[in-house]
C-alpha positions as CSV (number, residue, x, y, z in Angstrom):
1,M,5.7,-182.7,-72.7
2,I,6.4,-185.4,-75.3
3,I,4.8,-188.7,-74.7
4,G,6.4,-191.8,-76.0
5,P,8.8,-194.6,-75.3
6,R,11.9,-193.9,-73.2
7,T,14.0,-196.7,-74.4
8,Q,14.6,-198.7,-77.6
9,E,13.1,-201.7,-75.8
10,H,9.9,-199.7,-75.0
11,L,9.7,-198.7,-78.7
12,T,10.3,-202.2,-80.0
13,S,7.7,-203.7,-77.7
14,Q,5.0,-201.3,-79.1
15,L,5.7,-201.7,-82.8
16,G,3.2,-204.5,-83.1
17,A,0.4,-202.1,-82.3
18,V,0.5,-200.9,-85.9
19,D,-1.0,-204.2,-87.0
20,V,-3.9,-204.2,-84.4
21,R,-7.3,-203.8,-86.0
22,L,-10.2,-203.1,-83.7
23,S,-13.5,-204.9,-84.5
24,R,-16.6,-203.0,-85.4
25,D,-18.1,-204.0,-82.0
26,V,-15.1,-202.5,-80.2
27,L,-15.3,-199.3,-82.3
28,D,-19.0,-199.0,-81.7
29,R,-18.5,-199.3,-77.9
30,I,-15.8,-196.6,-78.0
31,D,-18.2,-194.4,-80.0
32,E,-20.9,-195.0,-77.2
33,I,-18.4,-193.9,-74.5
34,V,-17.0,-190.9,-76.4
35,P,-19.1,-190.1,-79.5
36,P,-17.3,-188.8,-82.6
37,G,-16.8,-185.1,-82.4
38,T,-16.7,-184.9,-78.6
39,T,-14.2,-182.4,-77.3
40,I,-12.6,-183.7,-74.1
41,S,-10.0,-181.0,-73.5
42,P,-11.1,-177.3,-73.3
43,A,-7.8,-176.4,-75.0
44,D,-9.1,-178.2,-78.1
45,E,-12.4,-176.4,-78.2
46,G,-13.1,-175.1,-81.7
47,Y,-10.6,-177.4,-83.4
48,Q,-12.2,-179.6,-86.1
49,P,-10.0,-182.6,-86.8
50,P,-9.8,-183.6,-90.5
51,S,-10.8,-187.2,-89.4
52,L,-14.3,-185.7,-88.5
53,T,-14.7,-183.0,-91.1
54,D,-13.8,-185.1,-94.1
55,P,-16.6,-187.6,-94.6
56,A,-14.3,-189.9,-96.6
57,T,-12.3,-190.6,-93.4
58,R,-15.1,-191.3,-91.0
59,R,-16.7,-194.7,-90.2
60,R,-20.0,-193.0,-89.9
61,P,-21.4,-189.4,-89.6
62,A,-20.5,-187.5,-86.4
63,T,-23.4,-187.0,-84.0
64,R,-24.1,-183.9,-82.0
65,D,-26.3,-183.8,-78.9
């Protein structure tokens, strides 16, 4: 399945999302709900995304429970 807009109108209406910047408070709240490094889907178990493995791309160190 490919997820995305079905029409040009749908695509055009979403292009502004590229300029959205989430505040540190919102990003912190997201990290509280789903901490960095959490695997949600069992199909992704074992995959280490570069955004978490490369310290230069992280906002802060990943935590493990």
